[in-house]
VOBA-1610 file (N, C-alpha, C; in pm, whole numbers, padded with zeros to 5 digits, always signed):
BEGIN
Met+04292-08426+12641Met+04408-08432+12548Met+04533-08468+12632Ala+04617-08549+12571Ala+04737-08597+12641Ala+04842-08485+12655Arg+04933-08506+12748Arg+05043-08406+12771Arg+05152-08443+12678Val+05135-08415+12548Val+05232-08444+12445Val+05246-08321+12354Cys+05373-08285+12324Cys+05396-08173+12235Cys+05366-08218+12093Gln+05293-08136+12015Gln+05254-08177+11880Gln+05371-08167+11783Val+05473-08087+11812Val+05586-08074+11722Val+05699-08169+11758Thr+05745-08163+11882Thr+05863-08240+11916Thr+05827-08382+11969Gly+05703-08401+12016Gly+05660-08533+12066Gly+05704-08553+12210Lys+05748-08448+12281Lys+05788-08467+12420Lys+05667-08512+12504Arg+05693-08603+12594Arg+05587-08658+12680Arg+05643-08660+12826Pro+05555-08693+12921Pro+05609-08705+13057Pro+05702-08823+13072Ile+05805-08804+13155Ile+05898-08911+13182Ile+05898-08942+13332Thr+05946-09057+13376Thr+05945-09090+13514Thr+06086-09086+13569Gly+06091-09066+13699Gly+06222-09060+13768Gly+06197-09079+13916Asn+06297-09049+13991Asn+06287-09064+14134Asn+06283-08927+14206Lys+06195-08919+14309Lys+06195-08806+14399Lys+06287-08853+14514Val+06390-08773+14542Val+06487-08820+14644Val+06477-08724+14763Ser+06441-08780+14878Ser+06427-08703+14996Ser+06565-08673+15062His+06560-08592+15167His+06678-08557+15239His+06750-08680+15294Ser+06663-08781+15331Ser+06722-08903+15388Ser+06755-09004+15277Asn+06752-08963+15153Asn+06791-09041+15038Asn+06692-09154+15007Ile+06563-09138+15050Ile+06460-09233+15016Ile+06408-09194+14875Lys+06398-09301+14790Lys+06358-09272+14655Lys+06216-09321+14631Thr+06131-09231+14574Thr+05995-09266+14537Thr+05973-09221+14395Lys+05887-09289+14321Lys+05866-09258+14182Lys+05787-09127+14166Arg+05818-09054+14063Arg+05749-08927+14030Arg+05752-08909+13879Arg+05672-08811+13833Arg+05668-08783+13686Arg+05721-08643+13664Phe+05802-08633+13561Phe+05854-08500+13514Phe+05765-08463+13394Leu+05690-08356+13402Leu+05598-08314+13297Leu+05665-08214+13203Pro+05644-08221+13070Pro+05701-08122+12980Pro+05635-07989+12999Asn+05708-07881+12964Asn+05658-07748+12979Asn+05570-07715+12853Leu+05439-07749+12862Leu+05352-07737+12746Leu+05271-07605+12761Gln+05252-07541+12646Gln+05175-07416+12635Gln+05078-07430+12520Lys+04956-07380+12533Lys+04865-07372+12418Lys+04896-07240+12350Lys+04926-07250+12221Lys+04969-07132+12147Lys+04888-07122+12016Arg+04841-07004+11981Arg+04758-06986+11865Arg+04840-06905+11762Tyr+04856-06957+11642Tyr+04931-06898+11534Tyr+04840-06873+11416Tyr+04875-06765+11339Tyr+04801-06735+11216Tyr+04884-06794+11104Leu+04825-06880+11028Leu+04887-06943+10909Leu+04846-06862+10789Ala+04929-06772+10746Ala+04892-06674+10642Ala+04872-06744+10505Glu+04944-06846+10479Glu+04935-06914+10352Glu+04796-06982+10327Glu+04740-07021+10440Glu+04607-07092+10429Glu+04496-07001+10484Asp+04533-06875+10526Asp+04440-06779+10578Asp+04351-06837+10697Lys+04419-06901+10794Lys+04344-06952+10908Lys+04433-06955+11033Trp+04365-06959+11147Trp+04430-06968+11273Trp+04444-07114+11312Val+04558-07153+11373Val+04579-07287+11421Val+04621-07279+11569Thr+04561-07365+11647Thr+04595-07373+11793Thr+04677-07502+11815Leu+04796-07482+11862Leu+04886-07598+11886Leu+04921-07613+12034Lys+04945-07734+12080Lys+04990-07761+12215Lys+05144-07792+12202Leu+05220-07690+12248Leu+05366-07695+12220Leu+05447-07694+12346Ser+05567-07752+12340Ser+05662-07733+12448Ser+05734-07602+12418Ser+05807-07553+12519Ser+05876-07425+12502Ser+05984-07440+12395Glu+06046-07561+12386Glu+06142-07584+12280Glu+06082-07576+12140Ala+05962-07626+12127Ala+05893-07620+11996Ala+05857-07476+11960Ile+05825-07389+12054Ile+05798-07251+12029Ile+05923-07185+11974Arg+06036-07215+12034Arg+06165-07158+11987Arg+06194-07213+11843Thr+06162-07338+11814Thr+06183-07394+11683Thr+06100-07321+11578Ile+05974-07291+11614Ile+05884-07217+11522Ile+05941-07074+11499Asn+05988-07010+11605Asn+06042-06880+11588Asn+06164-06880+11496Lys+06245-06984+11502Lys+06366-06991+11423Lys+06340-07034+11277Asn+06256-07140+11256Asn+06241-07195+11123Asn+06120-07141+11052Gly+06025-07085+11126Gly+05902-07038+11064Gly+05790-07138+11078Leu+05667-07086+11083Leu+05555-07174+11110Leu+05525-07266+10989Leu+05539-07212+10869Leu+05504-07292+10750Leu+05592-07416+10734Ser+05721-07401+10757Ser+05811-07513+10747Ser+05786-07621+10852Val+05751-07575+10976Val+05721-07667+11084Val+05585-07744+11053Val+05488-07671+11005Val+05358-07731+10972Val+05374-07835+10859Lys+05454-07799+10757Lys+05478-07894+10648Lys+05542-08023+10701Glu+05642-08008+10790Glu+05707-08125+10849Glu+05614-08209+10933Met+05520-08143+11008Met+05428-08211+11087Met+05328-08291+10998Arg+05286-08228+10895Arg+05192-08298+10801Arg+05260-08412+10734Ala+05389-08400+10703Ala+05465-08515+10640Ala+05473-08632+10737Asn+05470-08603+10868Asn+05478-08708+10969Asn+05340-08762+11004Gly+05234-08706+10941Gly+05101-08761+10962Gly+05015-08696+11070Val+05058-08581+11117Val+04980-08506+11218Val+04877-08422+11154His+04750-08429+11190His+04642-08349+11133His+04638-08213+11197Ile+04640-08110+11115Ile+04627-07973+11166Ile+04506-07912+11104
//
């Protein structure tokens, strides 16, 4: 599975690793992804999502049901 957040769509980005002597080489910045399991009470089932830490905070703030509805509207299968 790719390193992509299912809610926010965050993916790895590229940048430069800068040494003490200021030599620049390419590197990847990976998103802080966590596998999190939530109970969706309205559908009486558990869902496992691959989320960034920002998406976990969004679910805590807005609620799981509203986030799942928005994901389904965008065409993500859960």
